[in-house]
C-alpha positions as CSV (number, residue, x, y, z in Angstrom):
1,M,92.0,119.3,69.3
2,N,94.2,116.2,69.6
3,I,93.8,114.1,72.7
4,I,96.5,112.0,74.4
5,Y,95.1,109.8,77.2
6,I,97.9,108.3,79.4
7,N,96.6,105.7,81.8
8,T,98.3,103.5,84.4
9,H,97.4,100.4,86.2
10,D,96.7,100.5,90.0
11,T,98.4,103.8,90.8
12,G,95.8,105.6,92.9
13,T,97.3,108.9,94.0
14,F,100.7,107.4,94.8
15,I,102.7,110.0,92.7
16,Q,104.7,113.1,93.7
17,P,102.1,115.7,92.5
18,Y,99.7,114.2,95.1
19,G,102.2,114.4,97.9
20,A,103.4,110.7,97.8
21,P,107.0,110.3,99.0
22,V,108.2,109.0,95.6
23,A,110.3,110.9,93.1
24,S,108.4,111.5,89.9
25,P,109.9,114.6,88.3
26,N,108.3,114.1,84.9
27,L,104.8,113.8,86.4
28,M,105.6,117.0,88.3
29,R,106.5,118.8,85.1
30,V,103.1,117.8,83.7
31,A,101.3,118.8,86.9
32,E,102.9,122.2,86.8
33,E,101.1,122.9,83.5
34,S,97.9,121.0,84.3
35,V,94.7,121.3,86.2
36,V,95.3,118.8,89.1
37,F,92.0,117.3,90.5
38,R,92.8,116.6,94.2
39,H,89.4,114.9,94.8
40,A,88.9,112.7,91.8
41,F,87.4,109.3,92.1
42,C,86.9,106.3,89.9
43,A,83.5,104.7,89.3
44,A,84.8,101.3,90.5
45,P,88.0,100.2,92.3
46,S,88.4,97.4,89.8
47,C,90.3,97.6,86.5
48,S,87.8,96.9,83.7
49,P,84.7,98.5,85.4
50,S,86.7,101.7,86.1
51,R,88.1,102.1,82.6
52,A,84.8,101.2,80.9
53,A,83.0,103.9,83.0
54,L,85.6,106.5,82.2
55,L,85.5,105.7,78.5
56,T,81.7,105.5,78.2
57,G,80.7,108.2,80.7
58,M,78.4,105.7,82.4
59,A,78.4,103.8,85.7
60,P,79.8,100.3,85.2
61,H,76.4,98.6,85.9
62,T,74.8,100.9,83.2
63,C,77.4,100.3,80.5
64,G,77.6,96.6,81.3
65,M,81.1,96.2,82.6
66,L,80.4,94.7,86.0
67,G,83.7,92.8,86.2
68,L,87.0,92.1,84.4
69,S,87.0,91.8,80.6
70,H,89.2,88.7,80.7
71,R,86.7,87.0,83.0
72,G,83.7,87.3,80.8
73,F,82.4,90.8,81.1
74,Q,81.8,93.2,78.2
75,L,80.1,96.5,77.4
76,H,76.5,96.3,76.4
77,D,77.3,98.4,73.3
78,Y,80.9,99.1,72.1
79,G,79.4,101.9,70.0
80,T,79.2,104.0,73.3
81,H,83.0,103.7,73.8
82,F,84.9,107.0,73.5
83,V,87.0,105.7,70.6
84,Q,84.0,104.9,68.4
85,F,82.3,108.2,69.4
86,L,85.4,110.1,68.3
87,Q,85.7,108.2,65.1
88,R,82.2,109.2,64.2
89,H,83.3,112.8,64.6
90,G,86.4,112.5,62.3
91,Y,89.1,111.5,64.7
92,E,91.9,109.0,64.0
93,T,92.3,106.7,67.0
94,I,95.4,105.0,68.1
95,L,96.1,102.4,70.9
96,C,99.7,102.0,72.2
97,G,99.9,99.4,74.9
98,F,97.3,98.3,77.5
99,Q,93.6,98.3,77.3
100,H,91.1,96.6,79.7
101,E,87.7,97.4,78.3
102,A,87.3,94.4,75.9
103,P,88.6,90.8,75.7
104,A,90.4,91.8,72.5
105,P,91.4,95.3,71.4
106,E,89.9,94.8,68.0
107,M,86.4,95.1,69.6
108,L,87.2,98.7,70.5
109,G,87.6,99.8,66.9
110,Y,90.9,101.7,67.0
111,N,92.2,102.7,63.6
112,V,95.7,101.8,64.7
113,V,96.6,99.2,67.4
114,R,100.3,98.8,68.4
115,N,101.6,96.1,70.7
116,P,98.2,95.5,72.4
117,N,99.0,92.4,74.4
118,K,100.9,91.8,77.6
119,P,104.3,90.2,77.4
120,D,104.2,86.4,77.5
121,E,106.7,86.2,80.3
122,I,105.1,88.3,83.0
123,S,107.5,89.9,85.4
124,G,108.1,93.3,86.8
125,E,111.1,93.8,84.5
126,G,109.0,92.6,81.6
127,F,106.4,95.2,82.4
128,K,109.1,97.8,82.4
129,A,110.4,96.9,79.0
130,W,106.9,96.5,77.6
131,D,105.8,99.9,78.8
132,L,108.9,101.6,77.5
133,D,108.4,100.0,74.1
134,N,104.9,101.3,74.0
135,A,106.0,104.7,75.1
136,R,108.4,104.8,72.1
137,M,105.6,103.7,69.8
138,A,103.5,106.5,71.1
139,V,106.3,108.9,70.3
140,E,106.3,107.6,66.7
141,E,102.5,108.2,66.4
142,I,102.7,111.7,68.0
143,G,105.3,112.7,65.4
144,K,103.3,111.7,62.4
145,S,101.6,114.2,60.1
146,R,97.9,113.7,59.9
147,D,94.9,115.3,58.1
148,K,92.7,114.5,61.1
149,P,92.9,115.2,64.8
150,F,94.0,112.2,66.7
151,F,93.1,110.4,69.9
152,L,96.0,108.4,71.3
153,S,95.6,106.0,74.3
154,F,98.9,105.1,75.9
155,G,98.2,102.4,78.5
156,M,100.9,101.1,80.9
157,M,100.9,97.9,82.9
158,N,102.9,99.6,85.7
159,T,102.1,100.0,88.6
160,H,100.4,96.6,88.5
161,R,102.1,93.7,90.3
162,P,104.6,92.2,90.0
163,F,106.7,95.2,90.7
164,P,110.2,95.7,89.4
165,D,113.1,94.4,91.5
166,I,114.6,96.9,93.9
167,D,118.0,97.7,92.3
168,G,119.3,100.2,94.8
169,A,117.5,103.2,93.5
170,V,115.1,103.0,96.5
171,N,116.4,101.9,99.9
172,P,113.6,100.2,101.9
173,D,115.3,101.2,105.1
174,F,114.2,104.8,104.5
175,V,110.6,104.4,103.3
176,S,107.3,104.1,105.1
177,P,104.4,101.9,103.8
178,P,101.3,103.8,102.8
179,H,98.8,104.1,105.6
180,P,97.2,101.9,107.0
181,V,99.9,99.2,106.2
182,F,102.0,98.1,109.2
183,N,105.6,99.4,109.1
184,N,108.0,96.4,109.1
185,R,110.9,95.3,106.8
186,Q,108.6,93.1,104.6
187,N,106.2,95.9,104.0
188,R,108.8,98.5,103.5
189,E,110.4,96.4,100.8
190,D,107.1,96.0,99.1
191,T,106.6,99.7,99.2
192,A,110.1,100.3,97.8
193,A,109.2,98.0,94.9
194,L,106.0,100.0,94.3
195,M,108.2,103.1,94.2
196,M,110.4,101.5,91.5
197,S,107.2,100.8,89.5
198,V,106.2,104.5,89.8
199,G,109.6,105.3,88.5
200,V,108.8,103.4,85.3
201,V,105.6,105.3,84.9
202,D,107.4,108.5,85.4
203,E,110.0,107.6,82.8
204,C,107.4,106.7,80.3
205,V,105.4,109.9,80.9
206,G,108.6,111.9,80.4
207,I,109.2,110.2,77.0
208,V,105.7,111.0,75.8
209,W,105.7,114.5,77.3
210,E,109.0,115.4,75.5
211,A,107.7,114.0,72.2
212,L,104.6,116.2,72.4
213,R,106.9,119.2,73.0
214,Q,109.2,118.3,70.1
215,S,106.2,117.7,67.7
216,G,105.0,121.3,67.9
217,K,101.5,120.0,68.7
218,E,101.3,121.0,72.3
219,D,99.2,124.1,71.6
220,D,96.4,122.0,70.1
221,T,96.6,118.8,72.2
222,L,94.8,117.9,75.4
223,L,96.9,115.7,77.6
224,I,95.2,113.6,80.3
225,F,97.0,111.5,82.9
226,T,95.0,109.2,85.2
227,T,94.8,105.7,86.5
228,D,92.1,103.1,87.1
229,H,91.9,102.9,91.0
230,G,94.0,102.6,94.1
231,I,97.3,100.8,94.6
232,P,97.4,97.0,95.1
233,F,97.8,97.0,98.9
234,P,95.4,95.8,101.6
235,R,92.2,97.7,101.9
236,M,92.9,99.8,98.8
237,K,92.4,98.2,95.4
238,C,89.0,96.5,95.2
239,H,87.7,98.6,98.2
240,L,85.4,101.5,98.3
241,Y,87.5,103.4,100.8
242,D,89.1,106.6,99.4
243,T,92.3,104.5,99.3
244,G,90.6,102.4,96.7
245,I,88.5,104.9,94.7
246,G,90.7,107.9,94.9
247,V,92.7,108.5,91.7
248,A,95.2,110.9,90.2
249,L,93.7,113.0,87.4
250,M,95.6,115.7,85.7
251,M,94.6,117.6,82.5
252,R,97.0,119.7,80.6
253,M,95.0,122.0,78.3
254,P,96.3,123.0,74.8
255,G,99.0,125.6,75.3
256,G,98.9,125.0,79.1
257,R,95.9,127.2,79.5
258,W,94.5,127.3,83.1
259,G,97.4,125.1,84.2
260,G,99.5,124.9,87.3
261,K,96.6,124.7,89.8
262,A,94.9,122.2,92.1
263,V,91.2,121.9,92.2
264,D,89.3,120.6,95.3
265,G,85.9,120.1,93.8
266,L,84.5,116.5,93.7
267,V,84.8,114.8,90.3
268,S,84.2,111.4,89.0
269,Q,86.1,109.8,86.1
270,I,82.7,109.6,84.3
271,D,82.9,113.4,84.1
272,L,85.8,113.2,81.6
273,F,83.7,112.3,78.6
274,P,81.3,115.3,78.9
275,T,84.3,117.6,79.7
276,I,86.1,116.6,76.5
277,C,82.8,117.1,74.5
278,E,82.6,120.6,75.8
279,L,86.2,121.4,75.2
280,T,86.1,120.1,71.6
281,G,82.6,121.4,70.8
282,L,81.2,117.9,70.1
283,E,77.6,117.3,70.9
284,M,77.3,115.2,74.1
285,P,75.6,111.8,73.5
286,K,72.4,111.1,75.4
287,W,73.9,108.2,77.3
288,L,76.3,110.3,79.4
289,Q,75.8,110.3,83.2
290,G,78.7,112.6,84.1
291,T,79.0,116.4,84.4
292,S,81.4,118.6,82.6
293,M,84.3,119.7,84.7
294,L,84.9,122.9,82.6
295,P,83.6,125.2,85.3
296,L,86.3,123.8,87.7
297,I,88.9,124.0,85.0
298,E,88.1,127.6,84.1
299,G,87.7,128.6,87.8
300,S,84.1,129.9,87.3
301,S,82.9,127.4,90.0
302,E,84.3,125.6,93.0
303,A,81.9,122.6,92.7
304,I,80.1,120.8,89.9
305,R,78.6,118.0,92.0
306,T,77.5,117.4,95.6
307,A,78.4,113.7,95.6
308,I,80.2,110.9,93.6
309,Y,79.2,107.3,93.4
310,S,81.3,104.2,93.1
311,E,80.6,100.5,93.0
312,Q,82.0,97.0,93.2
313,S,80.3,93.9,91.7
314,F,82.9,91.4,90.5
315,H,86.7,91.4,90.5
316,I,87.8,87.8,90.6
317,A,84.8,86.9,92.7
318,Y,81.3,88.3,93.5
319,D,81.5,91.2,96.0
320,P,78.5,93.5,95.5
321,A,78.8,96.9,97.2
322,R,77.9,100.5,96.4
323,C,78.9,103.9,97.9
324,I,78.0,107.6,97.9
325,R,80.7,110.1,98.9
326,T,80.1,113.8,99.5
327,D,82.7,116.4,100.5
328,R,82.3,115.3,104.2
329,Y,80.5,112.0,104.4
330,K,80.7,108.5,102.8
331,L,78.2,105.7,103.0
332,I,79.2,102.2,101.9
333,Q,76.6,99.4,101.6
334,F,77.3,95.7,101.0
335,F,74.7,93.4,99.4
336,D,76.0,89.9,99.9
337,G,74.9,89.4,103.5
338,H,77.8,87.3,104.8
339,G,79.7,90.0,106.6
340,R,83.2,88.9,105.4
341,I,86.0,90.4,103.5
342,V,86.1,89.1,99.9
343,H,89.1,91.0,98.5
344,I,92.1,92.0,100.6
345,G,93.3,94.2,97.8
346,G,97.0,93.4,97.6
347,D,97.0,90.9,94.6
348,G,99.1,88.4,96.6
349,G,101.9,90.8,97.4
350,A,104.0,90.9,100.5
351,T,101.7,93.3,102.3
352,E,98.7,91.0,101.6
353,R,100.5,88.0,102.8
354,F,101.4,89.8,106.0
355,V,97.8,90.7,106.9
356,S,96.6,87.3,105.8
357,E,99.0,85.6,108.1
358,H,98.0,87.8,111.0
359,G,94.2,87.3,110.8
360,I,92.5,89.8,108.4
361,L,90.3,87.0,107.2
362,E,88.9,86.5,110.7
363,E,87.6,90.0,110.8
364,D,83.9,90.8,110.6
365,R,82.8,93.3,108.1
366,A,79.8,95.6,108.7
367,E,77.0,95.5,106.1
368,E,76.9,99.4,106.2
369,M,79.6,101.9,106.9
370,L,79.2,105.6,107.5
371,F,82.2,107.8,107.8
372,D,82.7,111.5,108.7
373,L,85.7,112.3,106.5
374,F,86.4,115.6,108.1
375,L,87.0,114.0,111.4
376,D,88.0,110.5,110.2
377,P,89.7,110.8,106.8
378,V,91.2,107.3,107.2
379,E,87.7,105.8,107.4
380,R,88.0,103.6,110.5
381,V,85.2,104.9,112.8
382,N,81.8,103.5,111.6
383,L,79.1,105.9,112.6
384,V,76.2,104.0,111.0
385,H,74.6,103.4,114.4
386,D,75.5,106.8,116.0
387,A,72.3,108.7,116.8
388,R,74.1,112.0,116.0
389,Y,74.4,111.0,112.4
390,R,70.9,109.6,111.9
391,D,69.8,112.3,109.6
392,I,73.0,112.1,107.6
393,Y,72.6,108.4,107.2
394,A,69.0,108.7,106.0
395,D,69.9,111.4,103.5
396,L,72.8,109.4,102.0
397,A,71.0,106.1,102.0
398,G,68.1,107.8,100.1
399,R,70.4,109.4,97.6
400,L,72.3,106.2,97.0
401,E,69.1,104.2,96.4
402,A,67.8,107.0,94.1
403,W,71.1,106.8,92.1
404,M,70.8,103.0,91.8
405,K,67.2,103.3,90.5
406,G,68.1,106.2,88.2
407,T,71.0,104.3,86.6
408,N,69.1,100.9,86.4
409,D,71.3,99.1,88.8
410,P,70.6,95.3,88.5
411,L,71.6,94.9,92.1
412,L,68.2,96.3,93.1
413,H,66.6,93.1,91.8
414,G,68.8,90.7,93.8
415,R,72.0,88.8,93.2
416,I,73.7,89.5,89.9
417,E,74.6,86.4,87.9
418,P,77.8,86.6,85.9
419,S,77.8,85.9,82.2
420,D,80.5,83.2,82.6
421,A,80.6,81.8,86.1
422,G,83.4,79.5,85.1
423,K,85.8,82.4,84.9
424,L,85.2,83.5,88.4
425,D,86.6,82.3,91.7
426,P,84.8,81.4,94.9
427,P,84.2,84.4,97.2
428,W,87.1,83.6,99.6
429,K,89.8,82.8,97.0
430,L,90.9,86.3,97.6
431,N,93.3,86.4,94.7
432,P,94.8,83.9,92.3
433,N,98.0,83.7,94.4
434,I,96.4,82.8,97.8
435,P,94.7,79.4,98.4
436,S,90.9,79.3,98.7
437,Q,89.7,79.8,102.2
């Protein structure tokens, strides 16, 4: 079974198959032949920790990727990376485009690496040209004849900021910013630019999708589409709300088997590794912490887990937090003790500037947050001190602590020290584009 792994940057669930008001017809074509996981979550709402967790099948703090790879963080053992695991089982491995699990792509051990670095001149249009070039390289690799099965990772920079310029394809007068962003002209224009970036993603997916069809390999190729975490807007990326950890995850099975359906069971991206092992018949390595999603895919079960876990340790600064999420409830715990927001989550974009100018940094942040997602899906009513939820809180807190102990979370022993403090920012330099507070 060949495997094509298509991954984007900062897309969350902001695509048409998940109900977002943005045209993405190629992604819809893929969705109509895929199993679409409607309650999929990343292991961390930060780029490198999320990707490393997915590709090792372990929590970020277990595999070692507590922060961004270009800020000094690495896996404990690159032999646990999915690429090296597949190579040991006879796969040829190919990288086209972006990766974020190592400071240099050579550390990952791909057999073939094509155009691995970001363009020197970073701009939204530059990202577009770069992603399209990498899509065409992926097409070349898909079309090659091989004696071995292949694993191809096609990584895009879109929908990371800076977004493409609005060129008239999206009129900001007729869009609404994603909740809970305030609806004004500035934020509508930022949302329209995000939609343009989704359009680039959709175009690239269409190129790869058509190449797979033309290659004659679609009946023995598993196609995966996902992203690392939520979109770069306030209270989304870098946050443990569902807007930060909720991700698109679509799996198109060889031949389209079991396709064209949505699944509501909770899944974590660390469940992908064991799922692929079961689909390909490869023995699961002992380090895996996820659960195979095959029962959900086949339809033999409606649930494979009672909870997912996610975490934040470092993005550009230290921001230690952990969460547990069940179907109905979520508990978030912070471990820094200062009660302030560290990351707004908008990467210096217009929406982040708007909330910064209007006082978001003056808000207090609770050290624990408990949400009833059935009644409060936007996670704004903190029930941690509500007596009606005392037993729920105790259960979730106990399970979260047990998970931290069972996965050897270093946060249990106090403050986590970075491997290279010189590559991190102070806690209230919220992103590189906003002055330190």
